[in-house]
N, C-alpha and C positions, 0 to 999 in steps of 0.2 A: 717742153717747147724746143723745136728744132733750131739749132744755132750752129754757126761755124766761125772759125777764126779768119780774120783778114790778114793781109801781109804784115801789117804793123802790130799784130798780136791782139787787137781789139775784137770784141764779139760782133757778129752780124746776125740779125734775124730776118725772117721773111717780112715782118712788120716794118723794119727799117726800109727795106727795098720797095715795098708796096706804097708806103706813104710818100717816099721820095719821088717815085714815078707819078703819083697822083698830083703832087705839087707842081712838077714840071708840066704836066698836061694842062692843069688849070691856069697856070701863069701864061703859057703859050696861047691858050684859048682867049684869055681876057686882055693880056698885055703882050702882043706878039713882038714888040720892039724891045722888051725888057730881057735882061739876062737872068740866068739861074745858076747858082753854085750850091750844090748839095754835098753833104758828107759822103753820100753813097755813090757819087760819081755822075749823077744826072745833071749835066751842065749844058749851057748853051749861051751864046752871045756874051761872053765874059767881058767884052770891052764896051758894053752898053752904058749909057748914062745912069740908068736904073738897074740895080742888080738885087735879086732876091737870094738871100742866104738861108738855107734850110738845114736844120738838124732834125730829121724825122723822129728819132728817139734819143734825146739827150739823157744818157744814163742807161745805155743798152745792157751793161753788166747787171745792175740791180733788176732791170726789167726781165732779162733772160732767166733770172733765178727767182722770180716771183716776189721781188721786193718792190713795193709801190712808190718808189721815189724817182720817177723819171718824168720827162716833159717833152712835148713837141715845141720846137722853136722855129720861128720864121721871121726874118727881119728884112726890111726894104732899105737899101742903101742908095743914095744919090751922090755920085762922084766921091765915093769913099766915106760918106757921112750917113749914119743911120737916121732915117726920117719916119719910120713906122715899124712897129713890131708887135708880134703876138706870141705868147707862151701859154701852153695849155697843159694842165695837169688832169689827165683823163680819169684818174682814180677818185678824186674828190670833186671833179667837175669845176675846176677853178680856171677861168679864162682871164689872163692878164693882157691888156692892150694899151697901146699908146701911139699917138701921132705927134709929130713935132708941133709944139706950141699949144697942145690941147689938154695936157695932163695925162695921168695914167689911171686906169680903172681895173678893178677886179670884179668880174661878173656885172659890169655896168656901174659899179659904185667907185667913186674917186678914192684913191689910196695915197698915202704919204709915208715917207721914210720916218724912222724914229729920230728923236732929238737927243738921244743919249750920247754924252761925251765921255762918260766913265766906262771903262772896259770891264770893271769888276762884275763877274758873274754873267757878262753879256756874251752871247754866242756869235761866232763868225763861221762861215762855211769855207771849206777848202778841200780841193781834190788833188791827191798826189798820185803820181805813177812814175815808174822807173825811167821811162824814155821821154819825159816831158822836156820841153825846150829849156826851162829854167828849173834848177834845183833849189827848192825853198829851204833846204838845209835845216836850220834850227828854229824856224818860224813857230812851229807848234810849241816847242819848249819855252821860247821867249814869251809868247802870248799867254800861255797857261801860268807861267811864273808870276805874271802880273794880275792874275785872278780871272782871266777870260776863259771861255770855253770854246773848243773847236768841234764842230760837227761835220763829218764827211759822209754824205749820203749817196755819193756816186753820180750826181747830176749838178753841174754848175748853174744851169738855167733854173733848176728847181730852187737852189739856194739863193740865187740872185733875186728871185721873186720874193723870197722871205725878207730880203733887204728892202725891196720896193714897198712891201706892205708893213714894214716897221717891226718885224719879228727879229731879224738879225741886224747887227750894226755894220757888217762887212762880209764880203765874199772874195776869195782869192783863187785865181786859176792860172797855172803856169804854162799853158799850151800856146800854140801859134795859129790855130785854125779859126778863121773869122766867123764861121757859122755858129760857133759856140757862144759868141759874144755880141753880135750885132743887135739882135732883138733885146737882149738884156740891157744894153747900153741905153737905148732910147726909152725903154720902160722905166728903168731906175731913175734916169735923169728927169723924166717928166713927173716922177713921183717926188722930186726934190733932192735926189741923191747926186753923187758924183761918180763918174766912171772914167778911168784912164788906163794906160798900160801899167805894168807893175812898178814903174819908176816915177809915176805921177805925171806922165806926159800924154798929150793927145796923140792919136794915131788914126790911120785909115782902117776901114773895115772891109776892103775889097781885095785883100791879099793877106799874106801872113802877118800876124800880130805879135806884139811883145808881151804876151800874157794879158791879164786883165785884173784890175783892182776895182771892186765895186763897194762903195760905202754910203753911209747916210750923209756924207759931206763933212760933218763936224769931226769925224774920226779919220779923215783922209790923210792929213799930214802925218798923224801918228802912225797909221798903217804903212804909209810909204816909207817912213824911217825904219820901222820894224822890219819890213821886207829888205830894205837896203842892208841892214845889219845881218840879215839871215841868209840871203841868197848866196849860192856858191856855184 
């Protein structure tokens, strides 16, 4: 697969670019007064009341190397608050969708987060990289010492949907780009979970964010404290 490095050192493929342009065209065709903010730079009307945030391939690194753990992510934000979202796993044909107040679905079937409060043997998702806004420091060590398991598959949207469907109890992402988080927030919360910044606070999703903590709700306070102790 043809790929190149962007200025920030992350990978870019033709698929990223083509999907991003397609989303921009479709939004402009159906919602001409809405704005678009895409990871690949296809943007318009960023001051609009409604803003679509697109990550055409969340997990370009695994995708570019033939690892099937990536997802398409598209969230609709109104005045900084996510109101609808879709995340699609093309390899297993899993379509996650939610609108504010209507619940979350996987291929049309309602889903719900797990009710697990015990972290023993329970998995969480986490993506690390050297230039992330926040250094999660000893999070992996602290969590595994308490019996938990960390899985890093290279796509925070992919792992966030495992929280929404009850497979994971949490997902931690230390970046600042809102297109990675907007769709995940509305889908997980409509599935009964909780989504905040890394410090347990609410935040807007139409500009830079303070990371994201995604949980099943019952583990949120525990994960927030664990992050507070670990971050550097």
